[in-house]
N, C-alpha and C positions, 0 to 999 in steps of 0.2 A: 504494500500500500504506500503510495506516494504521500508526502506530507508537506504542507505549507505552514509556515509560522509567521504570525503577525505580532510584532513587538512595538507597542506604543503606550505611553502613559495616559493618553487621552482616550477615554472609553468610546466617545463618538467616532473617532478615527478607526479604532479596532472594529467597531460595529459596522461602519461603512465598508471597510475592506472585507470583512467576513461576508457581508451581504453581496458584495461585488463578486466574490469568488465562490459563492455557495453552489453554483451549477457544477463545479468541479467535483463536488461530493458524489454526484451521480456517476462519476468515472473512477470511483474508489480512491479519492483523494481526501485525506483527513486535514481539516483546518484547525490549527492550534493557535492559541493566543497567550500573550504574556503582557503584564502591565508595567514591567520595568526591565532594565537591561540585565540584571542579575538573574531573574527568573527566565528571561529569554535565553541566556547562555546555558542555564541548566537544561532547558528543553532541547537546545541544539545538541548538547552533549549526549542526552538520553535518546532522542528520537532521530537525530541527523536528518532534518528536513531537506528536501531538494531545493526549496525556495524559501527565503526569509525576506519579509518586508520589515525594515528596521528603522525606527525613528532615531534621530541623533540625540536630541536633548531629553534625557530621562533621568529619574532618580536612581540611585544606587550604582548604576553603571551607564555610561553614555553609549550610544550606538557605535561610536568610534572604538571604544574599548571592547565591546562585544564582537565587532567585526575583526579587530586585531587578534583577539583570543581565538576566535573560530578559525580564521585563515592561517595565522602564523604560529600559534601555540598548539592548537589541536590538529593543525594541518588538514583541515576539511576543505580541500579544493573543490569537491563536488557539491558543496553548498553554494547556491547562487544567492548573493546578498544584494538586495535593492535598498539603498538608503533613501528614506523619505523624510524631508525636512523643510522647515521654513527658511533655513539658512541657505540662500542661493548664490552667494558670492563665489567667485572662482577659487579663492583660497579654501573655502569650505569643501567645495567639490574635490579639489586636489587632495585635501586631507582624507576625504572618504575613500578615494581611489587608493591612496597610499596605505590605508589600513586594511585593504583587501576587498572593499566593496566592488561588485561587478558593475553596478549601475547606480547613479546618483540622481534622484528626482526631487524637485521642489514641490512643496505644498502651496496652493491647492493643486491636486493632481486630477487628471481625467480618468474616471473609472475604466473607460475603454482601453486606455494605455495599460492599466493594471491587468486587465483581461488578456491583452496581447502578450504581455511579458509572461504571464502564467502559462498561456497556451504554448509559447515557444519553449520555455524552460522545462515544462512537464511533458511536452510532446503530445499534447491533447488538443484537438481541434473541436471546439464546441460547435454544435449545430445552430 
């Protein structure tokens, strides 16, 4: 079973992303959520999701710290990390890429873009 993890301290963003991705559950994809970076990293360690939507500014651990730990400490190269953040300056994007994020997107995001990323990473074409 494929897994997607949503890590964001804002409940409404977690809910929006989960609703956006819910059709993937019909294709045997489990949608997991975490409300802070530390819990997100624990889920990454335990479940090794194929795709992670990761906020940058969170309590306990930032998205930068989670991405760095997943990619460089745990060496989970097969986890595709999409950083979602309100911080859209080039220096922020460069930092995200430097810590191992595969893609850096600014909020607000288009739900259709989220769907396209999930389809590509998971290899599932929704009808």
